[in-house]
Each structure stands twice: as C-alpha cells, then as structure tokens.
N, C-alpha and C positions, 0 to 999 in steps of 0.2 A: 846337337851335342856332339862331342869330342869321340870319334871314333875307338872303340876299345879293342883289346886282343880277339875278346870272342866275335867281337864283329869281324875281323878279318876271317880268323878261323870259318865264321860261319858262310862268309862270303866266298871263300875259296872251296868248301866243301860243296855249297850249291852250284857254285860255277861247274866244279865237276861233273858233277850229277847231271844238270842240264846238258853239257857237251857231249855226256856220253850218251845219254837218251838222243840227243837229235843226230849226232852223227852216227851212232849205231843204225837208225832207222834209213839214214840217208844214204849210207853205203849198203845196206839191206836191198836199198831200192836197184840200185847198180847191178847187186851181186844175182837177186832172183832173176831179173828180165834177162842179164847174160846167161844166166844157168838156161833159160826158156828160149834161147836165141841158139843155143849149141856150143856156147863158150867155154872155155876151161876157165876158171878161176883158180889162179895159185894163191894165194893171201887175201884174207878178210882181217884188217887189222882195224882196231878200234885204237887210236894214238899212233905216234911216231918211235923211231929210234929201236931200241932194244927191246924184245918179246919179255914182258914178265911172264907171261902165260900163252900156251897155245896148245893146237891139237888138230889132229887133221881129220876128215871125215872120209867116209868110204870112196869119195868121187875125187879125194886126193888136195882138198882146199885147205890150207891151214888159216887155221881162225886163230887170231892173237890178241892179247892185251898190251900194249908197248908201254914205255916208259914216260913218253910226253904226250899228256893227255890233252892235247891240244886240237883235236882232230881224227884224222882216220883215212884210210884209202882201200880200193879194191885193185888188186894185181890181178892181171887178167893177160891168157896167153898172147905172145904180138912179137911177129918176126921182126919188128923194130927195137925189141929189145933183148934181144939174145938166138941164139939158134932155136930153132922148133924141129922137130923129128919129121919126117914127110907123112906118116899115118896122123900127125896131131893135126897139121897144118890147116885142115878146115875148120878145126875150131880154134884158130885164131882169131883173135878181133879185127886184127887188119885185113884179114879175109873175107869178113863178114858184108852185106852188100849196104847200101848208104842207110836204107832205112832200118836196120838191122841196128846199126851205130847210132842212128838218133835215136832211138828207143829205150837203149841201154844207156847213151849219155844222159836224157831226159829222166830217167826214170828215179835218180837221186832225186832233183827237186821234186819231183810229180809226188816222191814217197813223203817228204818234208811238208807238202800241202796238205794230203791227207790226214799228216799227223796233227796237224794245226786242226783240220776239222775233226777227227776224233776227240784231241785235248777240248774243244771246246763242247762239244757234244756230251764229255762228262762231265765239266765244268758246269755246264747249266744242268745237268743231272743231280749234283751235289748241291747245286745254290750258290749263286755267287753274292756275297753280300755286300752292300754297297748304300752309300747314301742317299737320300731322294734329291732331283734337281728341282729345290725351293730354294728361292730368293731371302736372303737373309735381310740385305740392305742394297739397294739401288742407287747409283751415283755417277755422275759424269755421264756419260752417253746412254747407259742401260737408265737414268731415271729420265734423260730428257726424251727417251723412248716410251716411256710411260708404264716402265716396270716399277712394282711395289713389292714392300716384303709379305711375304706370304704367296706369291705367285708360284707355282709349279709348271716348269717349261715341260710343255708335251712334243714340241718338233722343234728343230732349229734348219732352217732352207729346205724345209720339205722332208728333213730325215727326222723319224720318229725316235723317242727316246724314253727312258725312265729314270736313268740316273745322270748323279753330277759328273761323273766319270766319261759319259757318253755326250753328256752335255758339253764338257771341256774340250774333246775332240772332234764334236762337230763345229764347234765356234773356230776350233784353229785353222784349218782351211782357209773359209771366209775372210778372216781376220788378216792372214798373211798377203792375200789377194787384195786389201782393204776393200774388199766387196759388201756393200748393204744388204741384208737378207731378211726374211720374215721370221718371226719366230712366233709361234702359236703356244699359250699360258692357259691355265686355268687359276683364276684368281684366286684370293682367300675366302670367297663368298659362294665360290663355286661354279662362277659365269667363264666362259670361253671367249678368250679376247686373243687377237693378232697385232705386236707392235713390230713396226720397219726399227730393226738395230742399225744405224748408222755407221757401220766399221769402216766407212771411209774418213772417218775422223780420227781414227786411232793415230797415236804420234808418230812421225817417222822413225823413233828410236824404240821401238816396239822391244819389250822383252818378252820373249816368245815363252818363257817359261810361266809369264803371269797373263796369260792373254785374257783369262776372264775379268781377272782384277782391273786389268788397266782398261776393259770395255764399262767397268761399272760394277759387278757382280761381286757381292758377297754371299756366299751361299749359306743356307742356314745352320748347316752340322759344325760350320766352323767357328761361329758366333758364341763364343763363353759368356755362361750368364754372368752379368754384373754383381756377384756376391763379393761382400767386405771381408778381407782377411785379417785386416790390422788397421787400427785408428793410430796416430801419431798423439801423444798427450798434449803436445804444444800446438794442436792443427786446429783449423777453424770447427771440425767434427767433432772433437773431444769432449766426451759428455753429453752428446746428442746419437751418435751413430754408433752401433756398437758392431764387432767381428761377427760374422754369421748374418746380417741384413742384407737383402736382396734389393738393390736399386731397380725401383719400376719407373722412375719419371725424375727428371732435373727440370725443373722450373717450366713445366705443364707439357713438357716434350719426352714422350714414351719412350722408355729405354728397353731393348730388345737383347744387346749383348754388352759386353764388357768395355769395347772400342769406341762405344758413343760416349761415355761418360765424360773422358776427358775434354772432348770438343765441347760438350755442353756445359761443363763448369767453366770452361775458357771464357764462351759467350756470355755466360751468367755473370763472370767477374769482370768483364769489361762494359758490359752495361751499368753493372754499379749497382750496390744494395743488396736488398736481402732475397733469396729465391725460397721456394719451397722443393725440398727432395723425399720424395714419395720412397716408401721401402715396405718392403715386406720384413715381418719380424717375429716369427715363430707361426706363420698363418694369419696375422693382423697387419692390415694394411695402415701404415703411418705417413703424414705428412708432417715433415718437420721444416723448420726455417734454418736457414743457415747461409753464411756470407762468405765468399771463397776469399782467400787471401794471396797477396803476390809470392811467390815461389822466395825462400830466402835462401835459395842453390844459385852462383853467380852465372850457372853453367845452363841455367833455365829462367835465366832475366825475362821478364815480361809475361811469365806464365803464372796462370793463376788455379790455386788448387784448395782441395777441402782439408788434405790431409789423411787420405783414405790411401789403404793398397787393397787393389782386388786381388779375388783367390786365384791362382794358376789355373790356367784353361786344362780340364782332364778331355781326353778323348771322349769324344760321344759313342752312345751304342748306334749300330747300322739300324736304319730305318726302311731300308729296301732291300729284298731281295730276287734275283733274277733266278726262277726253280722250275723246270720243265718236265714233265715226265718222257719215258725213253722216245717216243715215237715223235712228239712235240717238241721235243730237243733238237731232232735231224734239220727242219727247215730253220731253226734259232741258231743252231751251229755255223750250217752254209750263209746264211745272210750276214752273221759277223764276221766270217772268213772273207766274205765281200766286202764287207766295211772296210776292215783292217787293211787287206788290200789295195783298196784305194787309197785310202789316207796313205798307207806307205808309198806307193807310187807317185802321189802327189806331192808328198813331202820332198822323193828323192827331187821330181822335175824342178819344185821350186827353189832346192838347192843348186841346181844347176843353172837356172834363171837369174839366180841371185836375191829370190824376193825371200828365201830362208836364209839364215844364219847355216854356216858349214860346222857349227858348235851342235848339231843335231847328230854329229856321227860319232858312234860311241863304241869304245874298245872294250876290252875284257876287265878292264877296271870296274867302269860303269856297268857292265852286263854283270858282274861277280855281285856287286852292291846291290842291286836292283833283283838278283833271284834270290840274293838275304832276304832281302827286305819282302819281296811277295811271299817266300816261305815264311816268314814271321804272321802274315797275316792270315795265313790259313792255306788250305789243302786249294779251295776255290779259286784264290788269287795266285798261287804257285802253278795251276794246269794253266791259268790266263796267260801268264807269263811264258811257258813254256811254249805255247799255241803263239804267241806271236813271235817269239823267239824263232820258232820253227818255220814260220812264215815267211820272216827277213831271212833267213838261210835260203829257203828258195828262191826269194827274187834274185836276192845277191848272185845266187849260183846262176841264173838265168840272163846275166849282164853279160853282153856280147864283148867281154875281155879275154882275151887267150888266157888260157891257163884256168879258168873257170870253165864249168859246164856250157855256161852259154858262150862261150869262145870258141868249143869244140863245134857245139851246134851252127855256129857262123861257118865254119870252113866247112862241114857239110852241107849246109844251105848253098855255099858257094858250087859246091862240086856238082851239087843236084842242076844248076844253073848252067853251068859252063862243061857239064859231061865229063869231067874227070877232078881226081885229087888235086889239091894244091903242091905244089912243089915241097918237098922237104925244105928248102931254102926259104921259101916264102912262110910256112910254119915257124920255122925257127926263127925268123925274125918276129913272127907276132907274138910268140911265147916271150922276148925280151922284153917286147911291149907291154904283154900284160905283166911281166914282174914287176916293171916299173911302175907302173897304174899301183898294181896290189901294194907295194910298195909305201908309195904316197897315201894312198887312201891309209893303210896301216897307220905310218907316221900321222896323219890328221888324227885318226882315232885314238892314239897315245897321247898326242899332245893335249886333246879334249879332256881325257883322262886325267893327265895332270893338273889341268887347269880347274878341272872339279874337286880335285884334294884340296885347292889351295882356299883359304880363309877369307870372305868377304866378297 
C-alpha cells in the first residue's frame, strides 16, 4: 500500500522512542562504569547539539536532552580536551590504567547486550504472538525433499523452533551458504520425519527476502481461503457458482488456498471438456460441472478462466504464542540473544565475503519503518524489535573501527601488547580512517533506504 502521512509520523515517533531508549542505556553503561572507576563525568547527553533541557547532579554532571535526537554521548574529564586542575587530574579519563579505560569503553556495548536480554525476557513474559511453522504448500526443492501440506517444522539444521519467524531465520544462513540441511517435521498424522532440504539447488540469483518461498515453502497462515467474492454475468460459472461459495476442489484436486485455483483451472482448460468444481455452500458440499473458457482479455491470451473473483485475503489470527513465566523466561531470553547474535554475526561475515548482498545494510529510514510496523503489531513485537536493535548497536559498536567503541578497544589492546599508548599521530590517522569507513557505511545504508522506498 502507499505510505500515508500517519505512517510517516508514526515511523518518526517510534524511531525517536527506540533511539532514545537504546542510546540512554548505552551511554548510561559508560557513565556508570566511569563513575565507579573514579572518573569525573562532565556531561551525559541524549542527542547532539544545543541542549533543550539540562540539570546538574550533586557530582557536577550535567544531564541533557539535546536538539538532534540521533545519538548521544558521555563527556568525561580528559586532559587531551582541555586544561584540568591539578587536584582533579587523578579523576581524568586519560590518567586511568588501561584496564579501567577498557572497562569504561566496553560498558556501552555491554549495557546494550544486557538490555537485549532484559527486553527479550519481558517479551517472553508478555508472550510473543506468531504463526506456527506449518507448511501450507510445498513445491520445487521442498516438494522434492518430501514435504507435504500440514507438516509442522520442529527443527532446521539442528536448531529447534516453534514459529514460522524462527523457521525463516533458521533457513536464511544455510540458504545463503547453499548448504543442504536436515529438517525435522511432524506430519499431519502426527508422525515424526526428517527430510533433507537440498538448498544447494537454489538459483544463483537468490532473492534474500524470499528465501523460504524460493525453497518451495508456502506457510499455512499465508494461504487465504478460496472463497468466491463475485461471479461474472457472462462467465463460465454464471448461474452455477455463487458469491460466498468456498472452493474445496477442482477436477478432483483438493484446494487449500486461493492461490491454487487459477493453476488448476488452467490445467482443466488445457485438458479440455468439463470438470467438477466442489464447493462448500452454507455448510453443504456441492459438486458442480463447469467448463473453463479462454480469457477475452488480450493481455491474458492463452489463459483459461471460470469468470470468478476470489475474496481479498485477510490477516489470519495468530495460532502460536511463546509465553513463559519469570524464571523460565530467563534461559529463553539468553538462548534467543545467542541465536540473534549468531545470526547477525553470520550475516555480517557473509556480506564481507560476498555470500550475502550489501542491501542487508539498513539505514534510519528502514529502521523507522520497522519500528512503526513492530509497534503496530503489539507490545510483544516492539520489545523484540528493540532487543534486536539493541543487540545490533552493541555489535556495531564493537567493530574494530576507529571512532567506534571497538576502535578504542583496539587501541588499548595494542597498548597492552606494546607496553605504551599509541602516538597521538597514529590515533589521529586512525580517526580519519574510521570517519571514512563510517561515512561509507552510512552512505550505503541511506542508498539502500532510498532503494527500498522505490516501487517495483
């Protein structure tokens, strides 16, 4: 659908809320550890630029909310940034031992990691609503592997799962690696089976946004019922089928979803002659004879039709809920954090090696739209989104890129090895390299954002 002004304002609002929460926790990590290490913190700012609100605590730290809400910072007493009174020099950041500096810098990403666990814990307490990982249709690679409608996926490549979202994430890595995997299922009769899904047969031009579909899976919840909405007065079904009829079978082939009807009608038309169309009409099952006709639309030449329009699909009700008590939610949150971290690091590595597209790098526009969409789905999904974003912030900040926390940690590790700090010149050069890398990464993210807004 076309985005509205409400979508824009909602996306902007939830982006600011998300960044506000995550940045506050990140900077609080730096602040809390710095205070415990005896370092004077001059300012704790959420946002950049001119402060819109500020106050000082009894330790002299200024807490501020600034005009540009796209980040934040903690400013500590440091002799490299200005004169420091002699009696306060022991409280300057640059005077601290290397292990204290490492602890202070690492505290921001660690705070985001802990926040991720806490948010996932709350999500499991609330209960994340989702759809069961049940196969609706199996075609192509999935059909060749032996999957059938009604199969419930239990594990993918040894990774246990409950929902289709987990199944989609578990399929992503092996699909990008073109690696054959074992998938455990429970079929419609309750029998446990294991299928070998040959993802090595995926096409070279794999669409990374539709991995499950390209592997041949259509999930059950995605299948709209084949209910007739309208019947053309001059069509083959006029006077036979009625609006409200639910199509159950075409020419002896069972119909489970609206998407099956057109291909079955096409096959019937190409065969020639009359076929039976079975429908449910007010609870009564009827078998009706019909003969498809060639389409009168020049743009649909060669197509056979009954002259019916199926009802537009409606979002089905959730049929799976992941809810746990306060104690049981702790290991679940830790396990989910580990899974998300593994998936994120795996995707980053695949982008670096060319196995995954750089289009996976998202910028603020995509993040804002995702924030709005998750908020619309409910508190459970917004908590999950915040957790994933917090984890991503932790991982990105730990990258060994000068200007990020990871770059500073790299400097301190070098200092530990060589026994003395890097020279000011070396660190300045590193900062320029870091700025260039960060600018390139941001440019790619904005480019992908803009592409994502374009139709088609």
